MILUM-299909 format. One record per residue: x, y, z of N, C-alpha, C in turn. Coordinates in steps of 0.1 Angstrom, whole numbers, plus 5000, padded with zeros to 4 digits. Example, Ala and Ser with C-alpha at 12.3 -4.5 7.8 and 13.67 -1.06 7.14 Angstrom:
# MILUM-299909
513249435078512349555078513249675078
512849785071513749895071512950005079
# end
This chain:
# MILUM-299909
454594688016454294778027454094698040
453494578039453194508051454394478060
455594458054456694428062457194558069
456994678062457294798069456394828080
455094798079454194818090454494718101
454894598097455294508108456394558116
457394618110458494678117457994798126
457194878120456594998127455794948139
455094838138454394788150455294758161
456594718158457494688169458294808173
458094918167458995038170458595088184
459595088193459295128207458995278208
459395358198459095498199457795538192
456995448188455795478181454795528192
454295648190453395708200452095628202
451595638213450395568217449195588207
449095718203447895748195448095688181
449295668176449495598163449295448165
449595398177449295258180447795238179
447095328184445595318184445095318170
445695398161445195408147445595278140
446695218143447095088136446094978141
445794978154444894878159443594888151
443095008149441795028142441694968128
442894958121442894908107443594778106
444094718116444994608116444294478109
445094418100444694288095445294188104
445194058100445593948109447093958112
447893988102449393998103449794108112
449194228109449594348117449094338132
447894278133447394258147448394168155
448894058148449793968155450994048160
451594138151452694218154452394308166
451294378165450994478176450794408189
450294278189450094208201451394188209
452494198202453794178209454394298215
453694408214454294538219454294528235
455394568241455494558255454794668262
454394778255453794898261452294908259
451694798254450194798252449494828265
448594918265447694938276446594838276
445994818288444894728288443794758278
443494888277442494928268442894898253
444094918250444594878236444594728234
444894658244444794508243443394468240
442494518248441094488246440594528232
440994638227440594688214441194598203
442394558205443094468195442394328195
441994278207441294158208439994168201
439294278202437994298195438194298180
439394358176439594368162439994238156
440794158163441194028158441193928169
440193838170440093738181441293648182
442093628171443193548171444393598180
444293728183445293788192444993748207
443893688210443493668224444493578231
444993468224445893378230447193448234
447893508224449193578229448993688239
447893758237447593868247447393808261
446693698262446393638275447693588281
448593518273449793468278450793578283
450593698277451493818281450793888293
449693848298449093918309448394048305
447994058292447394188287445794178289
445294058290443894038292443593978306
442394008310441893948323440693858321
440293788331439193708330437893778326
437793908331436593988328436494018313
437594008305437594048291437193928282
437093808288436893688280435693608283
434893568273433793478275434293338271
434293248280434893108276433993038267
432693078266431793008256432093048242
432493178240432693218226434193228223
435093228233436493238231437193138240
436993008237437492898246439092898245
439592928233441092918232441793028241
441193148241441693258249441493218264
440393158267440093118281441193018285
441492918276442492818279443892888282
444192988274445493058276445493128290
444393188294444393248307444493138318
443793028316443892918326445392868327
445992858315447392818315448292918323
447893038323448693138331448193158345
447293068349446693078363445793198365
445293258354444393378356442993348353
442593228350441193198346440393158358
439093138356438193098366438192948367
438092888379437892738380436692688373
435692768372434492728365434692708350
435692788345435992768331436592628329
437392588338437992458337436992348336
435992358345434892258345434092268332
433892388326433192398314433992338302
435292368302436092318291436492168292
436392118303436591968305435491888297
434391958294433391888286433291938272
434292018268434292068254434291948244
433491958233433491848224434791828216
435691928215436891918208437991858218
438491738214439491668222440791758223
441091838213442291918213442192018224
440992078227440892168238440992108251
440391988252440491918265441991878268
442691848257444091808258444891928263
444592048258445292168262444892208277
443692178280443192208294443992118304
444291988299444991898308446391938312
446992028303448292078306448292198315
447192258319447092378327447392348341
448092438348448392408362447192448371
447292388383446292428394444792388391
444592288383443192248380442492198392
441192228394440492168405440492018405
440391958417440491808418439391738409
438191798409437191728401437391738386
438091838382438491848368439491748364
440491738373441591638371440991498370
439991468379439291338378438591318365
437891418360437191408348438191388336
439291458336440291438325440991308326
441191258338441791128340440991008334
439691028333438790928327438290968314
438891068307438491108294438590988284
437590988275437590868266438690878255
439290998253440391008244441690998251
442490898247443790868254444790988253
444691068243445591188241445391288252
444091298257443791388267444391338280
444191208283444691148296446191158295
446791128284448291138283448791278286
448191378281448591508284448491538299
447491498305447391508320448491438327
448791318322449791238328451191298328
451391388318452691448317452991548328
451891608333452091728342451491708356
450791598358449991578370450891548382
450191538393450791508406451291368408
452091348418452691208421451591108422
450491138429449491048432448691008419
448291108411447591078399448491008389
449691048388450590978379450690828383
450790798396450890658400449690578395
448490648396447290578392447190558377
447690658370447590648355448590548349
449590508357450590408352449890278349
448690258355447890138352446890158341
446890268335445890298324445990198313
444890158308444890048297445590098284
445790228282446390268270447890288272
448690228263450090238265450690378263
449990468255450490598253450390678266
449390658274449190718287450390678296
450690558296451790508304453190568300
453290588287454490658282454590798288
453490868288453491008294453790998309
453290898316453590888330455090868332
455690798323457190768323457990898321
457390998314458091118312458091208325
456991208332456691288343457691268355
458391368359459391358369458791348383
457491368384456791358397456391208399
456491128389456090988391456990918401
456390848410457190778421458190688415
459390678421460490588415460090438413
459290388423458890248421457990228410
457190328407456290318395457090328382
458090418382458990428370459690298368
460190238379460890108377459889998371
458689998375457689908370457489938355
457390058351457190098337458390058328
459590078334460790048325461089898324
460589818334460889678334459589598329
458489658331457189588327456689498338
457389498350456989408361456089478370
454989408374454089458384452989538379
452789558366451689628361450889538352
449589568352448689488342449089518328
448989428319449289458305448389568299
448989648290448089748283447289678273
446089738270445189678260445289758247
445789878246445789958234447090038233
447390078220448490168218448090248205
448890348202448590428190448590348177
449290238177449390168164448090078163
447789998173446589918171445289988173
445290118177444190208176443790228161
444790228153444590258138444490138129
445290038132445289918124445289798132
444589688128444589568135445989498135
446489448146447789378146447689248139
448789198135450189258135450189368124
450889478127450989588118452289668120
452989698109454189778110453989898101
454190018106453990138098455090158088
454690178076455590198065456390328067
457690318067458590438069458290538058
457790498046457490588035455990608033
455290598044453890618044453390738036
452590728026452190848018451090928024
450390878035449190948040449591068048
448991188043449291318050448691328064
447691248066446991268079447491158090
448591088086449090988095450091048104
449991018117450991078127451690968134
451590838129452490738134453890758130
454790728139456190748135456690638126
457690658118458190558109458590428116
458090318112458590188118457790148130
456790228135455990198146455290058143
455189978154454689848151453889798164
452989708161452289638172451889498167
452289398175451889258172450889208182
450289298189449389268201449989298214
451389318214452089348226452489488227
452089568217452389718216453789748216
454589678208455989678208456689818207
456389898197457090028196456690118208
455490118213455090198224455690158237
455890028239456589978250457990028250
458590018238459990078236459990218240
458990298236458990438239458790468254
457990378261457890388275459190368282
459990278278461290248284462190368281
462190418269462990538265462690658274
461390678276460990788285461490768299
461290648304461690618318463190628320
463990588310465390598311465890738311
465090828304465490968304464991048316
464190978325463691048336464591028348
465091138354466091128365465491058377
464191048378463590988390463590828389
463890778377463890638376465090578384
464890478392465990418400467090368391
468290388396469490348388469490198385
469190118395469189978393468189928383
467189998381466189958370466690008356
467490118356467890168343469090088338
470090058346471290008341471189868335
470089798337469989668330469889678315
469689808310469589818295470889858289
471989848296473289878290473689788278
473189668278473489578267472289558258
471189638259469989618251470289638237
469589558228469889578213469389718208
468589788215468089918210469190018212
469590078201470590188202469990308210
468690338207468090458214468090438229
467790318234467790298248469190308254
470190248248471590268253472090408252
471690478242472090618240471490708251
470190688254469590758265470190728279
470490598281471090558293472490618295
473190638284474590688285474690828290
473590898290473491038295473091048309
472690938315472290948329473390978339
473291078348474391118357474591028369
473790918369473890828381474490688377
475190688366475690558361476890508370
476890388374477990328382479190308372
480390298378481590288370481590168360
481090058364481189938356480289958343
479190028345478290058333478890158324
479590258330480290358321481390278313
482090188319483090108312482490028301
481389968303480689888293480289978281
479690088284479190178274480290248266
481490258272482590318265482990228253
482590098253482990008242481789998233
480690078234479590068226479890088211
479390018202479690038188479190168182
478190228188477590348183478290478188
478890558179479590678184478790768192
477490788189476590878197476490828211
476390708214476390648227477690688235
478790668228480090698235480190848237
479690928227479791078228478991128240
477791078242476991118254477691078267
478190958267478890908279480190998282
480891038271482091118273481791248280
480591308278480191428284479591408298
479191288301478491258313479291278326
478891358336479691378348479891248356
479191148353479391018360480590948355
481090978343482190908337483490948345
484190848349485490858357486690878348
487790908355489090938347489590828339
489490708343489990598335489190588322
487890598323487090588311487390708302
487490828308487790948301489090938293
490090878299491390868292491290768280
490390668282490090578271489390648259
488390728263487590798253488390908246
489390958252490291058246490991008234
491090868233491790808221490690758211
489490788213488390738205488690788190
488290698181488590728167487590828161
486490848168485390948163485591078169
485791188161485991318167484791378175
483591328172482491368180482591328195
483091208197483391158210484391248217
485491278211486491358217485991498220
485191558211484691688213483691688225
482991578226482091568238482891558251
483891478251484791468262485291598267
485591688258486191818262485191898270
483891858269482891928277482591868290
483291758293483191698306483691798317
482891808328483291908338484491878346
484991748346486191718353487291648345
487291668332488291608324489591658328
490591578329491991618333492491718323
493191818328493691928319494691878309
495491778312496391728301495591668290
494491598294493691538283492991648275
492491748283491791858276492691938266
493891958270494892018261495091938248
495191818250495391728238494091738229
492991738235491691748228491591878221
492091978227491992118221492892118208
493892038208494792028197494291938186
493591828189493291728179491791728176
490891788184489491778182488791908180
489592018179489092148177488092178188
488492158200487592178211487792298220
488492398215488792518223488192648218
487092628210486492748204485492818213
485192748225484292808235484892788248
484292858258484792828272484192698277
485092608280484692468284484492468299
483592378304483292368319484592348327
485492258323486592238331487492358332
487592438322488492558322487792668330
486392668329485692768337485892738352
486092618356486192578370487592568375
488592598366489992588369490392678381
491292628389491792708401492692818396
492992918404493893028400495292968395
495792868402496992808399496992738385
495792668383495692598370495592698359
494892818361494792918351496192968347
496992988357498393038354499192938347
498992808350499692698343499292698329
497992708326497492698312497992818304
497892938311498293058304499793058301
500592998309502092998307502592868300
501692788295502092668288502792698275
503792618271504392638258503492588247
502392518250501492468240500392568237
500292628225499292728222497792678224
497592538223496292488225495892508240
496792498249496492518263496192668266
496992748260496792898261495492938255
495092878244493792908238492592868246
492792758253491692718262491392818273
492492868280492292958291491893098286
492293128274491993258268490493278266
489693178266488293188265487593238278
488293238289487693298301487593448300
486593498308486393648307486593708321
487293628330487593678343489093668347
489893678337491393648339491993768347
492993738355493693848361494293938351
494394068353494794168343496194128337
497094078345498394048339498393928330
497593828334497393708325496693748312
495593828314494893868302495793948292
496594038297497394128289498494038282
498993938289500093858283499493778272
498293728274497593648263497293738251
496993868254496693958243497893988234
499093968240500293978232500893848227
500093738227500593608223500993608209
501993538205502393538191501393448182
500593368189499693278181498393348179
497893368167496693438164495493368170
495493238171494293168176494093208191
495193218198495193258212494693398213
495093488205494693628205493193638201
492793558192491293558188490493528200
490993428208490193378220490093488231
491193558233491193658244490693798240
490593828227490293958222488994018228
487893938230486693998235486694018250
487793988257487893998271487794138276
486794168285486694308291487994358297
488194488297489394548303490594568295
490594508283491694528274491694678269
492894738270492994878266492894898251
492495018246492495038232493795018225
494895058232496195028227496494888224
496094798233496294658231495394598220
494194648220493294598209493794648195
494294768194494794808181496094738178
496894698188498094628185497794488180
496694428185496194298180495894308165
495194408161494794428147495994458139
496994538144498194568136498994438134
498994348144499894228142499194118135
497894098137497193978131496194008121
495894138119494994168108493594108108
493094068096491794008095491493888104
492493818108492293698116491593738130
491793858135491293888148490194008148
489894058136489094178135487694158142
487094048139485694018144485794008159
486793948165486893928179487194058186
487994138180488294278186486994358185
486194348175484994418174483894378184
484094248189483194198199483494238213
484694308215485094348228484194458233
483594438245482594538250483194668253
484594678254485194808257485794878244
485494818232485894878220485395018219
486195118216485795258216485095288202
484395388202483795428189484895448178
485995508182487095528172487595398167
487795308176488395178172487395108163
486095108166485095038157485095108143
485295238142485395298129486595248122
487695238129488995188124488795048118
488094968125487894828121487094818108
486194908106485394908093486094958081
487295018084488095078073489194978068
489194858074490294768070489994718056
491094688048490994638035491694508034
491094408028489694408024488794398037
487494448035486594448047486294308052
486294288065485994158071484494158074
483794068067482294068069481894028083
482593938090482293898104482494018113
483494098110483794218118482694318117
482294338104481194438102479894398109
479694268110478394218117478594238132
479794228138479994258152479894408155
480494488146480394628147478894678147
478094618138476694658136475894638149
476294548157475494518169476194578182
477294638180478094688192477394818197
477194838210476494958215477295078213
478595068211479495188209479595238195
478895158185479095198171478495328168
479295408161478795548157478195538143
477595658139476995668126477995628115
479195678115480095638104480395488104
480595428115480795288116479595208111
478395248115477195178110476995198095
477295318090477195338075478095238068
479295218073480195118067479594978067
478894948078478294818079477194788069
476594888063475594868054476094798041
477394788039477894728027477794578028
477594518040477394378041475994338043
475494248035473994218036473494178050
474294088057473794048070473994168080
475094238080475294348089474294458086
473894468074472894578070471594558078
471194428079469894398086469994438101
471194428107471394468121471494618122
472294678113472594818114471394908112
470394858103469194928100468394958112
468494878123467694898135468394988145
469695028143470395098153470095238154
469695298165469295438166470395538162
471595498163472695588159472795618144
472095538137472095558122471395698119
471995778109471295898106469895888102
468995968106467495958103467295948088
467996028080467796028066468095888060
469095828065469495688060468395588064
467895608076466895508081465695518071
465295638067464095658058464395598045
465595608040465995548027465895398028
466295338039466295198041464895138041
463895218044462495168043462195118029
462895158019462595118005463695018001
464394958010465394858007464794738001
465394677990464794557984464794437994
465694438004465694338014464594368024
463594278025462494308034462894318048
463894238052464394238066464994368070
465694428060466294558062465294668064
464294668055463194768055462394748068
462194628073461394608085462194658097
463494628097464394678108464394828108
464494888097464495038096463195098102
462095028098460795078104460695058119
461394968124461394948139462395038146
463195108138464295188144463695308152
463995318165463395428173463695568168
464795578160465195708154464495748141
463595658137462695698125461995828129
461995928120461396058123459896038125
459296108135457896108138457096138126
457496228118456696268106456596148097
457596068096457595948087456695838093
456695828106455795728113454395768110
454095898111452695948109452295928094
453195948085452895918071452595778068
453395688074453195548072451895498078
451495548089450195508095449095568087
449295688082448195758074447995678062
448995628055448795548043448095418046
448495358058447795228062446295248064
445895378068444495398071443795448059
444495488048443795538036442695448031
442895318029441895238023440595238032
440795248045439595248054438895378052
439595488051438995628050438295638036
438995588026438495598012437295508011
437395398017436195298017434995358023
435295438034434095498041433495608032
# end
């Protein structure tokens, strides 16, 4: 029954008075579900918070509670949630900055708009995790100061922060101009030299596999560089010196930077690690010469990534569509194609080129209709969901290509109720088509009833208001909990059944009284 009540708690048609009754008897799980209702009144939110204090955090994040509803002394976590939303009192921040739990001070450090004195308190917190959290989100000035913090983990957080000044990021990535760090997460736990066992059996250990410190905080220094290389504010000249670094992770992160000069792109194109070359292939900084080189890469991941480059030449892209299975989604270069390029692709004798452009959803009517009649089923599959196709053309697709295009035709936003019913009657039934029909806004009761034959489509169809009320009630007893929960959330569930379900939920309380 709990999963049915969970669905009922999400039902948008549940009357307010029934919501009140559920709040009065809610256990922790039901309270969590009720907290997600978009129509909760302030009074209901306060009542739910009183019933289960654990709902305070989600209710605060959703704007259901106000500062007047919360005592930061007894409900510090809810107070933190309000501060995180900018709705708490500055005095709360001062109070929580002295909280004995470092986890709470750490969460406070991530809140926006903290008073200057609270920022100063957190910046000198004895727990480096608190200072590191502050460093992730703080201002340019504070980040610059924290770059000299004695704990290397704080410096790593500064390297992540995009507000950190470029010259400070350069110092972090090169190690030049900063005093040496005195601690890191590794030597905080074990005296150096120490390397963390990748198979460490300790359940309370949060060191990453292979983390090491020989007194120079090696793995954390590596992580500082990794963070700085991924930070777009890090100066290019400081970043590119790592193009030949022995660390795969550093080169991999560098390969994705959009400010790489051509000579660095050319060097990374020869990297022995396919992941490095794949990220480079997708990088807008990569020029045509390097793209043509990567188009011949032996690794299909590299070629698929190249297909997502926003300026890849169309002849290269067509070849990639043929050899790397890269035409199953709308690619950036095709989305940006000029009208003339669109017509060239659509009229190409190569079906791979036609399939590329068929993924667009803004084609001229003549081009769209021509692709809808293409002899190649893959091209037709790609264009079938395009808005504006007439029912006659959609039915012609089905007649010509059968199960190969059913799901894509069912995904067309203009598919009529009659067409959707027709698709569900195909033999053998196409499971992917049933799942598309189940979520289609034009699906009728007969179409949805047919969708119940497929396990995954059944879970979607059970929540559709067009389903007959009697069937919805039957689905409440479905052995699949997801189906029963979806049925309980269905707005077409009869009011009498809703009342009955709420009444049963309240019975233990009544009988207990």
